[in-house]
Phi, psi and omega in degrees: 000149186221101177280129186249156171258181186295319180295317178294323177298313180299318179297318179297314182294321181289343180273355183234174179207176180056064185272145166239126185249121191257130175260178182259168176305153181043061191297136178254186183294331182290308181295320182285316179297319180292315178299314181297316181295318179295318179300313179299315182295320178296321177296319178295334178276006176093009182264159170268123185213140177217156172270144174299136182286074180301118185290350183260007176295125183269172188294336180292325183268336186306317181300335183273335188235351189297333179293343182261355186288136183290141173289164185301326186268011183288133177244118182266151174255343185211122184251132179242125173264133183236121178070028180247111188282321184221159186299326183289354176262005175303145179307144181306132177094347181284134174224143178129186185267143172258122183276329186212138180238131173242122188206166177232008181272127179295343179269011178305134186271002178057048182283342180267155178297322178236144183205159173222104182247116179246086187281003173273356181268142181284340182209160173291334179304322178295324179290313181297328175305313180289325177297314180297320178297330180283335183254337184224013181082304179203154178291152172286166176304321178296317178294322177297321177295315178299320179288329176294323174300315182300310185292314186287323181289330180277351178243008182062043185055048175071021179265337186281162182292346179280354179290130180233177176300323178295324178297313181295323177295319178297317178299316178297319179296320180294324176297315179299329181278357174107015178302136179277078187289332179296315179294314182298313182295321179293315185291318190256345187229344186248334184241135173225160182281166176298322179298321179294319178300316179296318180296318178299321178299318178293321179297313182296320182290336181259009184293143180251146183234138181224160182050052178056038175088001178286336176245125177238133182232126177248143179237134176238113181261165177298324179295321178297315181298317180294318182298328180273347185069029184282140175257176181304324180299335185273000188254008180291143170057033174293338183297339182277349187294306185294335180287353180283346182290130179300132180093351180287129176255322180233121180237142184228135173243126180244116181248125177292132180267169184299331181269010178090001177274195183224130172260123188246132173239129183241134176231146183204172168257193188290351182289335183215146183268115174298321183297318181295323179295311183289330180298331178300330182255018177083011178259199179173195182147230181250169180301323184249005178202116183211174181207164177198172178234137178239139182271060179200168180291157183306321181298315178292322178300320178299317179298316181294319180295317180297323178295319179291320179301321179298332179276319183282323184239091181291139180294000000 
């Protein structure tokens, strides 16, 4: 295994061409913004680069990244995974070897021969900012916008506990570099659809509370999504909803998947490790924000999670 620094990363990238940049399943703003910005910077450096055509990219993100998506007949010589902690989180349909991994998750499994994991960063966007500076001097305004999407969506627009002074400095630098913050803030933080408002109402009304409100669990079923007429665009950042309850220390969002399983997002403060809870089920992430997948319906998933919480977080 070979842990790299920014200078070594730039040297590695400049020594290769025909890049494919891989995002993770259920892609969020961090993986997509980071992939798009890196792809753009590599092209400006004279390289051929494309993003893997992740089938789960929703309509909110498509306008920002669709110009970077690889055509069907594209053949890559060097694959980079960005913001992908473990192999089972590779975007749906991807097969093959990953040559280089750039990530910020402490639970990264080091599946690539070469990797750069900076787990002190709140987002991959902060890492890619430094990578671009190492290969092209500075990001373009478009790249700055993509990285601003990455940084702000992974920190809840600087509201989450992973926000640090370095995060705020990165955000300020991206603004100076020309990030279109008015567009990003309006698109991702100020406006939601009617269907999303209706779905949030159903989530809040069905929320469960345990340990005198210290644990809050929200469930989103396929029937709820259908009843609201919600599309994929309306399902972003649902993990933040149960944690808004006053007194909540550990919050969990369980979303029913198309195959009847459950996608779990866990958020916590320093009293309990989200990562340790999710690791029991083969997932992972950060101490205060992690995720996993369970091959069972949401109701059963809730029972299993509560049992693990009792072991990980003693009363």
